[in-house]
PyMOL CGO cylinders between C-alpha atoms (Angstrom):
from pymol import cmd
from pymol.cgo import CYLINDER

trace = [
    CYLINDER, 112.01, 45.91, -154.10, 113.69, 46.70, -157.42, 0.3, 1, 1, 1, 1, 1, 1,
    CYLINDER, 113.69, 46.70, -157.42, 115.42, 43.31, -157.36, 0.3, 1, 1, 1, 1, 1, 1,
    CYLINDER, 115.42, 43.31, -157.36, 112.08, 41.62, -156.73, 0.3, 1, 1, 1, 1, 1, 1,
    CYLINDER, 112.08, 41.62, -156.73, 110.56, 43.37, -159.72, 0.3, 1, 1, 1, 1, 1, 1,
    CYLINDER, 110.56, 43.37, -159.72, 113.54, 42.38, -161.88, 0.3, 1, 1, 1, 1, 1, 1,
    CYLINDER, 113.54, 42.38, -161.88, 112.94, 38.75, -160.90, 0.3, 1, 1, 1, 1, 1, 1,
    CYLINDER, 112.94, 38.75, -160.90, 109.16, 38.86, -161.16, 0.3, 1, 1, 1, 1, 1, 1,
    CYLINDER, 109.16, 38.86, -161.16, 109.15, 40.04, -164.79, 0.3, 1, 1, 1, 1, 1, 1,
    CYLINDER, 109.15, 40.04, -164.79, 110.96, 36.92, -166.12, 0.3, 1, 1, 1, 1, 1, 1,
    CYLINDER, 110.96, 36.92, -166.12, 108.80, 34.82, -163.81, 0.3, 1, 1, 1, 1, 1, 1,
    CYLINDER, 108.80, 34.82, -163.81, 105.69, 36.28, -165.42, 0.3, 1, 1, 1, 1, 1, 1,
    CYLINDER, 105.69, 36.28, -165.42, 107.12, 35.40, -168.82, 0.3, 1, 1, 1, 1, 1, 1,
    CYLINDER, 107.12, 35.40, -168.82, 107.86, 31.84, -167.66, 0.3, 1, 1, 1, 1, 1, 1,
    CYLINDER, 107.86, 31.84, -167.66, 104.33, 31.51, -166.28, 0.3, 1, 1, 1, 1, 1, 1,
    CYLINDER, 104.33, 31.51, -166.28, 102.87, 32.73, -169.58, 0.3, 1, 1, 1, 1, 1, 1,
    CYLINDER, 102.87, 32.73, -169.58, 105.04, 30.27, -171.50, 0.3, 1, 1, 1, 1, 1, 1,
    CYLINDER, 105.04, 30.27, -171.50, 103.97, 27.47, -169.17, 0.3, 1, 1, 1, 1, 1, 1,
    CYLINDER, 103.97, 27.47, -169.17, 100.31, 28.42, -169.60, 0.3, 1, 1, 1, 1, 1, 1,
    CYLINDER, 100.31, 28.42, -169.60, 100.77, 28.34, -173.37, 0.3, 1, 1, 1, 1, 1, 1,
    CYLINDER, 100.77, 28.34, -173.37, 102.37, 24.90, -173.21, 0.3, 1, 1, 1, 1, 1, 1,
    CYLINDER, 102.37, 24.90, -173.21, 99.67, 23.55, -170.90, 0.3, 1, 1, 1, 1, 1, 1,
    CYLINDER, 99.67, 23.55, -170.90, 96.95, 24.83, -173.19, 0.3, 1, 1, 1, 1, 1, 1,
    CYLINDER, 96.95, 24.83, -173.19, 98.23, 22.66, -176.04, 0.3, 1, 1, 1, 1, 1, 1,
    CYLINDER, 98.23, 22.66, -176.04, 96.37, 19.46, -176.83, 0.3, 1, 1, 1, 1, 1, 1,
    CYLINDER, 96.37, 19.46, -176.83, 99.51, 17.44, -176.09, 0.3, 1, 1, 1, 1, 1, 1,
    CYLINDER, 99.51, 17.44, -176.09, 101.83, 19.48, -173.81, 0.3, 1, 1, 1, 1, 1, 1,
    CYLINDER, 101.83, 19.48, -173.81, 105.51, 18.54, -173.82, 0.3, 1, 1, 1, 1, 1, 1,
    CYLINDER, 105.51, 18.54, -173.82, 106.13, 17.14, -170.33, 0.3, 1, 1, 1, 1, 1, 1,
    CYLINDER, 106.13, 17.14, -170.33, 109.81, 18.09, -170.43, 0.3, 1, 1, 1, 1, 1, 1,
    CYLINDER, 109.81, 18.09, -170.43, 109.01, 21.71, -171.26, 0.3, 1, 1, 1, 1, 1, 1,
    CYLINDER, 109.01, 21.71, -171.26, 106.42, 21.79, -168.47, 0.3, 1, 1, 1, 1, 1, 1,
    CYLINDER, 106.42, 21.79, -168.47, 108.87, 20.34, -165.92, 0.3, 1, 1, 1, 1, 1, 1,
    CYLINDER, 108.87, 20.34, -165.92, 111.63, 22.76, -166.93, 0.3, 1, 1, 1, 1, 1, 1,
    CYLINDER, 111.63, 22.76, -166.93, 109.31, 25.78, -166.70, 0.3, 1, 1, 1, 1, 1, 1,
    CYLINDER, 109.31, 25.78, -166.70, 108.05, 24.63, -163.29, 0.3, 1, 1, 1, 1, 1, 1,
    CYLINDER, 108.05, 24.63, -163.29, 111.58, 24.20, -162.01, 0.3, 1, 1, 1, 1, 1, 1,
    CYLINDER, 111.58, 24.20, -162.01, 112.66, 27.62, -163.28, 0.3, 1, 1, 1, 1, 1, 1,
    CYLINDER, 112.66, 27.62, -163.28, 109.63, 29.29, -161.73, 0.3, 1, 1, 1, 1, 1, 1,
    CYLINDER, 109.63, 29.29, -161.73, 110.27, 27.53, -158.43, 0.3, 1, 1, 1, 1, 1, 1,
    CYLINDER, 110.27, 27.53, -158.43, 113.94, 28.58, -158.37, 0.3, 1, 1, 1, 1, 1, 1,
    CYLINDER, 113.94, 28.58, -158.37, 113.03, 32.18, -159.13, 0.3, 1, 1, 1, 1, 1, 1,
    CYLINDER, 113.03, 32.18, -159.13, 110.48, 32.20, -156.33, 0.3, 1, 1, 1, 1, 1, 1,
    CYLINDER, 110.48, 32.20, -156.33, 113.10, 30.87, -153.90, 0.3, 1, 1, 1, 1, 1, 1,
    CYLINDER, 113.10, 30.87, -153.90, 115.42, 33.75, -154.85, 0.3, 1, 1, 1, 1, 1, 1,
    CYLINDER, 115.42, 33.75, -154.85, 112.63, 36.29, -154.39, 0.3, 1, 1, 1, 1, 1, 1,
    CYLINDER, 112.63, 36.29, -154.39, 111.64, 34.78, -151.06, 0.3, 1, 1, 1, 1, 1, 1,
    CYLINDER, 111.64, 34.78, -151.06, 115.23, 34.89, -149.79, 0.3, 1, 1, 1, 1, 1, 1,
    CYLINDER, 115.23, 34.89, -149.79, 115.65, 38.51, -150.85, 0.3, 1, 1, 1, 1, 1, 1,
    CYLINDER, 115.65, 38.51, -150.85, 112.29, 39.44, -149.35, 0.3, 1, 1, 1, 1, 1, 1,
    CYLINDER, 112.29, 39.44, -149.35, 113.37, 38.17, -145.96, 0.3, 1, 1, 1, 1, 1, 1,
    CYLINDER, 113.37, 38.17, -145.96, 116.68, 40.02, -146.19, 0.3, 1, 1, 1, 1, 1, 1,
    CYLINDER, 116.68, 40.02, -146.19, 114.90, 43.27, -147.09, 0.3, 1, 1, 1, 1, 1, 1,
    CYLINDER, 114.90, 43.27, -147.09, 112.33, 42.74, -144.35, 0.3, 1, 1, 1, 1, 1, 1,
    CYLINDER, 112.33, 42.74, -144.35, 115.09, 42.31, -141.75, 0.3, 1, 1, 1, 1, 1, 1,
    CYLINDER, 115.09, 42.31, -141.75, 116.67, 45.59, -142.86, 0.3, 1, 1, 1, 1, 1, 1,
    CYLINDER, 116.67, 45.59, -142.86, 113.33, 47.41, -142.91, 0.3, 1, 1, 1, 1, 1, 1,
    CYLINDER, 113.33, 47.41, -142.91, 112.46, 46.05, -139.46, 0.3, 1, 1, 1, 1, 1, 1,
    CYLINDER, 112.46, 46.05, -139.46, 115.80, 47.27, -138.14, 0.3, 1, 1, 1, 1, 1, 1,
    CYLINDER, 115.80, 47.27, -138.14, 115.98, 50.65, -139.89, 0.3, 1, 1, 1, 1, 1, 1,
    CYLINDER, 115.98, 50.65, -139.89, 112.57, 51.50, -141.33, 0.3, 1, 1, 1, 1, 1, 1,
    CYLINDER, 112.57, 51.50, -141.33, 109.50, 53.21, -140.05, 0.3, 1, 1, 1, 1, 1, 1,
    CYLINDER, 109.50, 53.21, -140.05, 106.33, 51.34, -139.12, 0.3, 1, 1, 1, 1, 1, 1,
    CYLINDER, 106.33, 51.34, -139.12, 104.82, 52.45, -142.42, 0.3, 1, 1, 1, 1, 1, 1,
    CYLINDER, 104.82, 52.45, -142.42, 107.79, 51.07, -144.40, 0.3, 1, 1, 1, 1, 1, 1,
    CYLINDER, 107.79, 51.07, -144.40, 107.57, 47.79, -142.49, 0.3, 1, 1, 1, 1, 1, 1,
    CYLINDER, 107.57, 47.79, -142.49, 103.87, 47.45, -143.31, 0.3, 1, 1, 1, 1, 1, 1,
    CYLINDER, 103.87, 47.45, -143.31, 104.50, 48.28, -146.96, 0.3, 1, 1, 1, 1, 1, 1,
    CYLINDER, 104.50, 48.28, -146.96, 107.21, 45.62, -147.25, 0.3, 1, 1, 1, 1, 1, 1,
    CYLINDER, 107.21, 45.62, -147.25, 105.04, 43.02, -145.50, 0.3, 1, 1, 1, 1, 1, 1,
    CYLINDER, 105.04, 43.02, -145.50, 102.24, 43.81, -147.96, 0.3, 1, 1, 1, 1, 1, 1,
    CYLINDER, 102.24, 43.81, -147.96, 104.56, 43.40, -150.95, 0.3, 1, 1, 1, 1, 1, 1,
    CYLINDER, 104.56, 43.40, -150.95, 105.82, 40.07, -149.62, 0.3, 1, 1, 1, 1, 1, 1,
    CYLINDER, 105.82, 40.07, -149.62, 102.31, 38.83, -148.86, 0.3, 1, 1, 1, 1, 1, 1,
    CYLINDER, 102.31, 38.83, -148.86, 101.05, 39.82, -152.31, 0.3, 1, 1, 1, 1, 1, 1,
    CYLINDER, 101.05, 39.82, -152.31, 103.89, 37.98, -154.04, 0.3, 1, 1, 1, 1, 1, 1,
    CYLINDER, 103.89, 37.98, -154.04, 103.41, 34.88, -151.85, 0.3, 1, 1, 1, 1, 1, 1,
    CYLINDER, 103.41, 34.88, -151.85, 99.69, 34.91, -152.63, 0.3, 1, 1, 1, 1, 1, 1,
    CYLINDER, 99.69, 34.91, -152.63, 100.32, 35.23, -156.37, 0.3, 1, 1, 1, 1, 1, 1,
    CYLINDER, 100.32, 35.23, -156.37, 102.78, 32.33, -156.29, 0.3, 1, 1, 1, 1, 1, 1,
    CYLINDER, 102.78, 32.33, -156.29, 100.45, 30.14, -154.20, 0.3, 1, 1, 1, 1, 1, 1,
    CYLINDER, 100.45, 30.14, -154.20, 97.48, 30.83, -156.48, 0.3, 1, 1, 1, 1, 1, 1,
    CYLINDER, 97.48, 30.83, -156.48, 99.65, 29.86, -159.45, 0.3, 1, 1, 1, 1, 1, 1,
    CYLINDER, 99.65, 29.86, -159.45, 100.66, 26.51, -157.91, 0.3, 1, 1, 1, 1, 1, 1,
    CYLINDER, 100.66, 26.51, -157.91, 97.13, 25.67, -156.78, 0.3, 1, 1, 1, 1, 1, 1,
    CYLINDER, 97.13, 25.67, -156.78, 95.79, 26.43, -160.25, 0.3, 1, 1, 1, 1, 1, 1,
    CYLINDER, 95.79, 26.43, -160.25, 98.26, 23.91, -161.68, 0.3, 1, 1, 1, 1, 1, 1,
    CYLINDER, 98.26, 23.91, -161.68, 97.13, 21.03, -159.47, 0.3, 1, 1, 1, 1, 1, 1,
    CYLINDER, 97.13, 21.03, -159.47, 93.40, 21.52, -160.03, 0.3, 1, 1, 1, 1, 1, 1,
]
cmd.load_cgo(trace, "trace")
């Protein structure tokens, strides 16, 4: 989970920068596309690591640890999905 947090902090910064760009009267399309791509790549890394961690927890962890990891993964997926939906509205 530490790796996920280390990835989610820069992602939050990228999201804030993207929000700032989108709030401009005339957003720079290139900046927006670059930020979107970077955010997407970071999410892919987090998703891959989440599944690796979940496999380990399922194999070696307690039921409580499994539930905790599933909750963390679900929360991050929800945050990411809300972000993308807010962009297309």
